[in-house]
N, C-alpha and C positions, 0 to 999 in steps of 0.2 A: 633504661640506656646506657651503655657500655661507653668509657669514652671512646673507646675506637670507631665506633658505630655512629651513621653521622643521622642528623633528624630524617622521618621519611619524608621525602619534596613531596609537596603538591601538586596535583595537578592542575594548568591552567587550560582553563576552561575558552576555546575560538568560539568566538557565534557561527551560529551555522551561512549566514550570511558571507565572512567573510571566506571560509570551506566552500561555499559553492560559485564566489566572484573567482577568487584562486581556480579551481577546477575548470571554470567558465573558460580561459586561457588555453588549456591544454588542449593541442589538439585532436578531433575527433569527439570531445568529451559532448557538447551539441549536438550532434546525428546520435550519438548515442540516446541521449537525455532525450531530443526529441521522439527518437525509438520508441520509446518507450510512454509517449503521454498515453494514448491507450488503457494502456494496462494501467496506468496511473490512475485515472478516469475511470476504470473500473470498479477499482479496488474502493477510489472514492467514494463511489454511487451507493456500493452494499455496506458501507461502516454508514453512513447516514441512512440508509435505508432501517438497517439496526436501529439505530441512536434515534430516527422519527418512532419509532416504531414503540421505544423505551422497553428495549430490549437487551440482554448482554449477549454472550457469545454462546454460554450456556443451553440460554432459553433456547438459542435459532438451530444451537444441536438438539436437542432434545426437537424439534420440529422439524428437523427434515430426517433424522433419527443415523445418525453421526457423531461424532463426540467434537467437543470445546477445542478440541488442538486444530482437528482437520478446518474445524470455521476459522481458528486464527490463520491457517495455512492458507486461507482461499481469501482472507480476506489483509494479507499481507501478500500476497502474489507469490507466494511460494511455489506455486506450481501453477499451472494454462486451464481452469477452467473451463469445463465444457458446458455450453449452452444450456445441458438439461439440466448440469447443477445449477448455475446461473438461475436459471429459472425455480427449479426446487428454494436455495435459498431466499428468493421473489419473492413466491410462495409466504414463505415461511415469516418474513417480513413483512406482509398483509400488503405487498408491492406486485407490479405484475412490468414484464421488460418489455423496454421499445428499442429497436433496433433503427436508426438512422444511415443512410450513405451519404456521405458529401464528397462533392467533386473535388479532388487533387487541383492545387492551384500550378496551373500552368511552369513547368520550367525555363530557366532561364541559360 
């Protein structure tokens, strides 16, 4: 380090709880977040199924005849998967897909 250079700044880590609390105050955030609830539930279910089966993304990819990055995109919600793809994933992890419909709460 020379006399004119400054020491590198350390990044301040902000707990996720604080970030989400701040974002929740933003107009439209809650509606946008709630709209993604089903997407998050699907991604979570996929990851739980793979973990329960003791498989890596590469293991699932081999069983699905695809690539590990494709499985990562599927688990990360990078694209909307078809029902066929989700069923193939489920089969690769030793699971089956079960779909249910729930009535919406009446709007006030």
